[in-house]
N, C-alpha and C positions, 0 to 999 in steps of 0.2 A: 203765606200761601197755604198750608193746610189750615191753615189759616194763612198774600204775595208781597223791585227797586225801580220806575219809570216813572200818565198823562194822563165834576168841574163845577136856598138862594144861589147865582151864576158862578162865583168863584169856587164854591164847594164842588160844583160839577167838574171843574178842572181837576181838583184834588182827587175826585173819584176816578177820573180818567186814567191816571197812571199812578197808582200807589195806594189806594184804599179800597175796601170792599164795598162800602156803602153805595147803593145805586147800581150794583152789578146784576147779573142774571140770576134769578131765583130758580132752583131746581128742586123737584120733589124727590130728593134723595140725600143721603148723607154725603159728606165730602169724600171723594174717591181716595182710596188708599193705594200705596205702591207707586206714587208719583214722587220722583226724587229731583231735587234741585241739583245743578251741576256741581261737581266737586272741584277743589283747587281753584275756587273763584278768586279773581283779582279785581279788587275795587278800582285800583289805579288804571287798569286797562279798560275799565268800563266807563270811565269819565268821558265827558264831552257831550256832543250833540247827537240826538237820535230823532228820527222821524217815525211817527206811528203809521203802520201800513194796514193792519187789521186789528179788530177788537171785538169783544162782546159788546153789543149795543146796550144802552141803558137809558132810562128816561132823563137822567141828568146830563147825558152826553148827546142827546138828540139834536141833530142838525149842526153839530160841531165837526169841522174838518181842519185841515192844515195843522194838525196837532204835532207839536214838537216838545221835546223835553231835553233839558241840559243839566248835566251833573258836574258839580265843581267841588273839589276837595276843600274843606274848611280847616282852619288851624288846629282844631281839636280832633282831627281825623274823621269827623263826621262828613257827610256829603250834603251840600246844598242842592235842592231839587227845584228847578224852575220849569213849570208846565205852562204851555201857551196853546191857545186854540182860536179858531176863527169861524164865525157863523156866515156861511156863504149866502144865506137867505136874507139876513138883515144887516150884515156888515159889521157886527160887533165882534170885538176880540177880547179875550180874557187871559189872565195870567195868575198863577198861584205859586207861592214859594213854600217849600217844605224842607224837611230834614230827613236824611236816611242814615242808618247805622247798620252794621252787620248784626244779624240776630244772635249769632253764636261766635263772637270774635275769638274766644279762647279755645275753640275746638281744634283738635290736632290737624284735621283736614277741613279747611274753610269751604263751606258750601255757599252757593249763590242765594242765600236767604237773608232778606233785609227787612228792617222795620222802617216804614215810611210814614211820616205824619205831616200834617199841614196846619198852619195857623196856630202853632204853639201847643197843639194837642199832645197828650202823652205819647211817648215813642216806644211803647212796650209790646207792640203787636208785630209778629212776623208775618207780614202781609204782602211781600213782593218776592216771589221765587223765580229766579232765572233758571229755566229748565235747560236751555242751551244757548250758547253764543260763541262766536269766534272773535268777538270784540271789534273787529275791523269792518264787519259787514252786516250782521243780523243778530237779533236777540229774540228769544221766545220767553214770555213772562206769563205766569199764572198765579192765581190767588183763589183760595176757597176758605170761607168762613162758615162754620155751622150755625144755623138758626134754630134747629131742633134736632132730635134724633133722626128724623126723616126729611129734613129740609136744609138746604145750604145755599149759599150765595157765592157765585164764582165770577172772576174777572179773567180776561185773557187778552194778551197783546202780542202782536208781531211788530218788532221795531227794526229800523234799518238806518245805517249811517247816511244814506242818501234818500231822496224823495221816492225812489222806486228801488225795489230789490233787483240786484243784478241777475241776469239769466244764467245762473250757475247751477248745474245739475246737482252737485253735492249739497249746496246750500238749500235748494228746494227740497231735496230728499230729507234732510234733517228737520226742516220745518214741518213738512207734511207727515213725516213719521210720527211726530208728537201729536199733531192734529188728529191723525187717524186713530190714535190710541186713546186720547183723553178729551178731545174737544168736540162739542156739538156744532158741526159746521153750519147747521141751519140758523144758528144764532150769531154767526160771524158777519161783521160788517166791514167793508173796505173803506179806508179813510182817503179822502181826496187830497192829494198833495200837489198835483200838477196844474190845478186851476190858476189862471192868471191873476185871480183876486187874492190868492194866498199871500199874506204879508211875509216879510223877512223878519223873524223874531230875533 
């Protein structure tokens, strides 16, 4: 994520959806500083199924909804990442498998910074930062990669354990507090999860 752990040719777009920077929003500014991933992050508690609620739109994700991601622990302590999405316009569905590892596993305090890659690509980029999560309800994820001294590429996702976020004041405050400080809301797109055509992945 200052250079971001989650949701795509078609399969590549899914990969871009939750876990890599390619195809994200380009800003005419350097990557923001002072953005911290959460501390004392627990990979085990983060495992399981998440639904994408909001994201920065990109050309690779255009027209994809019903986005889900599932994290499963591998025998080598890495995490299998399975991203799925559905196009409500043409009925096509896509899936991409990837791998995630902690960016700094030997740090005294583990932060929510992960390296996520797809299709066997090198796994050496810290490109999935969990800014906040309660593990049971929501997660806010961000990623920024520098393109030049004055240009960067950012990704942003709000994830939920359920197809909609619960109407919880504390949860909404935590999400919107991050968005207010760091996110360009004009670039945020809501992901449709309740459409009857959304498949069960």
